[in-house]
C-alpha positions as a Python dict, from the first residue, in 0.01 Angstrom:
ca = {
    (1, 'X'): (0, 0, 0),
    (2, 'X'): (-129, 325, -174),
    (3, 'X'): (-363, 268, -462),
    (4, 'X'): (-94, 412, -710),
    (5, 'X'): (186, 185, -600),
    (6, 'X'): (279, -67, -888),
    (7, 'X'): (232, -428, -796),
    (8, 'X'): (523, -627, -911),
    (9, 'X'): (442, -887, -1163),
    (10, 'X'): (499, -1241, -1017),
    (11, 'X'): (381, -1450, -1306),
    (12, 'X'): (630, -1722, -1251),
    (13, 'X'): (812, -1669, -930),
    (14, 'X'): (938, -2022, -912),
    (15, 'X'): (1195, -1933, -1190),
    (16, 'X'): (1357, -1681, -971),
    (17, 'X'): (1418, -1891, -668),
    (18, 'X'): (1623, -2197, -575),
    (19, 'X'): (1638, -2512, -724),
    (20, 'X'): (1498, -2645, -382),
    (21, 'X'): (1215, -2447, -373),
    (22, 'X'): (1126, -2502, -733),
    (23, 'X'): (1151, -2865, -672),
    (24, 'X'): (899, -2829, -372),
    (25, 'X'): (660, -2623, -589),
    (26, 'X'): (694, -2872, -876),
    (27, 'X'): (647, -3176, -619),
    (28, 'X'): (360, -3005, -477),
    (29, 'X'): (173, -2929, -791),
    (30, 'X'): (232, -3274, -951),
    (31, 'X'): (111, -3439, -629),
    (32, 'X'): (-206, -3231, -618),
    (33, 'X'): (-286, -3283, -997),
    (34, 'X'): (-226, -3674, -978),
    (35, 'X'): (-399, -3732, -644),
    (36, 'X'): (-705, -3541, -763),
    (37, 'X'): (-709, -3751, -1107),
    (38, 'X'): (-642, -4076, -889),
    (39, 'X'): (-894, -4007, -632),
    (40, 'X'): (-1169, -3920, -868),
    (41, 'X'): (-1092, -4242, -1048),
    (42, 'X'): (-1087, -4455, -749),
    (43, 'X'): (-1391, -4304, -601),
    (44, 'X'): (-1597, -4352, -910),
    (45, 'X'): (-1482, -4698, -989),
    (46, 'X'): (-1397, -4853, -662),
    (47, 'X'): (-1530, -4631, -394),
    (48, 'X'): (-1174, -4600, -251),
    (49, 'X'): (-950, -4318, -192),
    (50, 'X'): (-573, -4309, -258),
    (51, 'X'): (-503, -4372, 146),
    (52, 'X'): (-708, -4674, 143),
    (53, 'X'): (-533, -4817, -157),
    (54, 'X'): (-198, -4742, 5),
    (55, 'X'): (-278, -4911, 336),
    (56, 'X'): (-451, -5200, 154),
    (57, 'X'): (-127, -5247, -47),
    (58, 'X'): (95, -5257, 278),
    (59, 'X'): (-137, -5503, 430),
    (60, 'X'): (-133, -5715, 104),
    (61, 'X'): (245, -5717, 99),
    (62, 'X'): (240, -5861, 460),
    (63, 'X'): (249, -5563, 704),
    (64, 'X'): (-26, -5647, 953),
    (65, 'X'): (-15, -5402, 1242),
    (66, 'X'): (-156, -5057, 1239),
    (67, 'X'): (162, -4913, 1394),
    (68, 'X'): (386, -5049, 1124),
    (69, 'X'): (157, -4913, 845),
    (70, 'X'): (157, -4574, 1017),
    (71, 'X'): (542, -4604, 1032),
    (72, 'X'): (557, -4704, 657),
    (73, 'X'): (351, -4423, 528),
    (74, 'X'): (435, -4177, 756),
    (75, 'X'): (68, -4112, 919),
    (76, 'X'): (-37, -4092, 1273),
    (77, 'X'): (-179, -4394, 1405),
    (78, 'X'): (-522, -4274, 1434),
    (79, 'X'): (-546, -4195, 1080),
    (80, 'X'): (-425, -4559, 974),
    (81, 'X'): (-691, -4672, 1229),
    (82, 'X'): (-975, -4468, 1074),
    (83, 'X'): (-861, -4596, 728),
    (84, 'X'): (-851, -4945, 869),
    (85, 'X'): (-1220, -4904, 982),
    (86, 'X'): (-1326, -4814, 659),
    (87, 'X'): (-1144, -5101, 487),
    (88, 'X'): (-1313, -5317, 738),
    (89, 'X'): (-1661, -5166, 683),
    (90, 'X'): (-1611, -5246, 297),
    (91, 'X'): (-1514, -5592, 361),
    (92, 'X'): (-1173, -5551, 218),
    (93, 'X'): (-972, -5643, 516),
    (94, 'X'): (-1036, -5850, 836),
    (95, 'X'): (-924, -5807, 1200),
    (96, 'X'): (-803, -6084, 1442),
    (97, 'X'): (-625, -6118, 1759),
    (98, 'X'): (-246, -6168, 1760),
    (99, 'X'): (-167, -6512, 1846),
    (100, 'X'): (131, -6427, 2050),
    (101, 'X'): (-17, -6094, 2231),
    (102, 'X'): (-387, -6110, 2278),
    (103, 'X'): (-369, -5717, 2337),
    (104, 'X'): (-262, -5657, 1966),
    (105, 'X'): (-493, -5680, 1656),
    (106, 'X'): (-355, -5794, 1332),
    (107, 'X'): (-517, -5726, 983),
    (108, 'X'): (-518, -5910, 666),
    (109, 'X'): (-657, -5864, 317),
    (110, 'X'): (-964, -6057, 206),
    (111, 'X'): (-979, -6209, -103),
    (112, 'X'): (-1246, -5930, -213),
    (113, 'X'): (-973, -5706, -76),
    (114, 'X'): (-704, -5831, -313),
    (115, 'X'): (-934, -5809, -608),
    (116, 'X'): (-1031, -5454, -523),
    (117, 'X'): (-658, -5381, -485),
    (118, 'X'): (-579, -5508, -820),
    (119, 'X'): (-846, -5329, -1001),
    (120, 'X'): (-740, -5003, -804),
    (121, 'X'): (-374, -5038, -915),
    (122, 'X'): (-475, -5079, -1283),
    (123, 'X'): (-690, -4741, -1230),
    (124, 'X'): (-382, -4577, -1086),
    (125, 'X'): (-170, -4695, -1357),
    (126, 'X'): (-421, -4566, -1632),
    (127, 'X'): (-436, -4249, -1463),
    (128, 'X'): (-60, -4188, -1399),
    (129, 'X'): (111, -4353, -1688),
    (130, 'X'): (17, -4110, -1967),
    (131, 'X'): (225, -3851, -1780),
    (132, 'X'): (513, -4053, -1687),
    (133, 'X'): (544, -4186, -2051),
    (134, 'X'): (612, -3838, -2170),
    (135, 'X'): (949, -3856, -1978),
    (136, 'X'): (1263, -3946, -2164),
    (137, 'X'): (1338, -4205, -1876),
    (138, 'X'): (1063, -4299, -1670),
    (139, 'X'): (1245, -4579, -1482),
    (140, 'X'): (1534, -4339, -1380),
    (141, 'X'): (1281, -4072, -1269),
    (142, 'X'): (1083, -4321, -1050),
    (143, 'X'): (1407, -4471, -911),
    (144, 'X'): (1519, -4118, -825),
    (145, 'X'): (1188, -4031, -659),
    (146, 'X'): (1202, -4369, -428),
    (147, 'X'): (1551, -4242, -361),
    (148, 'X'): (1460, -3898, -237),
    (149, 'X'): (1165, -4056, -55),
    (150, 'X'): (1406, -4281, 142),
    (151, 'X'): (1653, -4004, 212),
    (152, 'X'): (1358, -3784, 326),
    (153, 'X'): (1226, -4047, 555),
    (154, 'X'): (1564, -4111, 717),
    (155, 'X'): (1557, -3749, 866),
    (156, 'X'): (1231, -3842, 1039),
    (157, 'X'): (1337, -4147, 1206),
}
């Protein structure tokens, strides 16, 4: 490019693209902003990151095998294993040998883990609800996002 060539102004390129790309850009930016806000709060208050909270929540809901957690949250098993190791070190979960198959390990949330999960969920609520409350119909929006999540995951199975 020569120095006298005019550079086109691209102040808001998302307005000149398809709805799909605009959605992806908005989704990305909202996700980045919310994760930053939630991560900061979780780290400061509970010494936990969002991934740890999500894994802890799946375990609290009854998912006990690392492979199941990995499948639910679309992460490689090694990433889930690292997260489980951090939760173990913090005393938020415990590991036990599967009674039906001694080669497999199961994980369950400790009492301290349940307490930490509840506190962390309150923190995430405090961090995200002010933004959600600005929407006209929060419940419909959340339901639609959950539906998109399910549809997107079907393609990955």
